[in-house]
VOPAGU-2260 file (C-alpha; in pm, 1 decimal, decimal comma):
REM VOPAGU-2260
SITE   aa  ch    i         X         Y         Z
SITE  MET   A    0    -544,7    -851,6   -1215,7
SITE  VAL   A    1    -631,1    -512,0   -1068,8
SITE  PHE   A    2    -790,8    -238,0   -1278,2
SITE  GLY   A    3    -863,1     125,7   -1203,9
SITE  LYS   A    4    -691,9     452,9   -1131,9
SITE  PHE   A    5    -424,8     478,3    -868,2
SITE  ASP   A    6    -225,6     726,7    -665,4
SITE  THR   A    7     103,9     646,8    -500,5
SITE  TYR   A    8     212,2     657,1    -138,2
SITE  THR   A    9     577,0     679,2     -30,9
SITE  VAL   A   10     641,2     478,1     284,1
SITE  LYS   A   11     772,5     677,3     580,8
SITE  SER   A   12     970,0     549,0     878,0
SITE  GLY   A   13     760,7     352,2    1129,1
SITE  VAL   A   14     459,2     313,5     898,5
SITE  THR   A   15     283,9     -22,3     850,7
SITE  LEU   A   16      49,2    -155,9     584,2
SITE  TRP   A   17    -226,9    -135,3     842,9
SITE  SER   A   18    -164,8     234,2     911,0
SITE  ILE   A   19    -142,3     310,8     536,7
SITE  GLY   A   20    -465,4     119,4     482,4
SITE  THR   A   21    -642,3     309,9     758,2
SITE  TYR   A   22    -517,3     644,0     625,9
SITE  CYS   A   23    -603,8     560,7     261,3
SITE  ASN   A   24    -922,9     361,0     326,8
SITE  ILE   A   25    -792,3      35,3     174,0
SITE  THR   A   26    -741,9    -307,6     332,1
SITE  VAL   A   27    -401,2    -460,9     395,9
SITE  LEU   A   28    -492,3    -747,8     161,9
SITE  GLU   A   29    -579,3    -499,5    -115,5
SITE  LEU   A   30    -246,7    -321,4     -64,0
SITE  ILE   A   31     -58,7    -651,0     -83,3
SITE  LYS   A   32    -238,2    -759,1    -402,1
SITE  LEU   A   33    -223,9    -418,7    -568,3
SITE  ASN   A   34     151,1    -389,7    -514,2
SITE  GLY   A   35     247,9    -751,9    -579,5
SITE  LEU   A   36     384,0    -796,8    -228,2
SITE  THR   A   37     443,3   -1145,2     -88,4
SITE  GLY   A   38     392,4   -1038,9     272,0
SITE  SER   A   39     349,6    -737,4     494,0
SITE  LEU   A   40     714,4    -624,7     496,1
SITE  ILE   A   41     761,9    -274,3     352,2
SITE  TYR   A   42    1056,5     -35,9     353,5
SITE  GLN   A   43    1105,7     335,3     409,0
SITE  ASN   A   44    1089,9     529,4      77,6
SITE  GLN   A   45     919,7     236,8     -98,9
SITE  THR   A   46     645,2     359,3    -333,3
SITE  LEU   A   47     311,4     179,7    -309,8
SITE  LYS   A   48       6,9     204,9    -532,4
SITE  ILE   A   49    -317,9     300,4    -359,5
SITE  ARG   A   50    -672,3     334,0    -498,1
SITE  LYS   A   51    -787,4     684,2    -591,6
């Protein structure tokens, strides 16, 4: 279970979990866990939680 305060990030075309992680200072594994993803596949306009 993940606790804390979060912002959201809306996925743009051509963006990867790695690039979101670099931009938001969070690891790919943290992004996957935080958003309940089963892999690294994300879609344009998908909303992801990120740490504040």
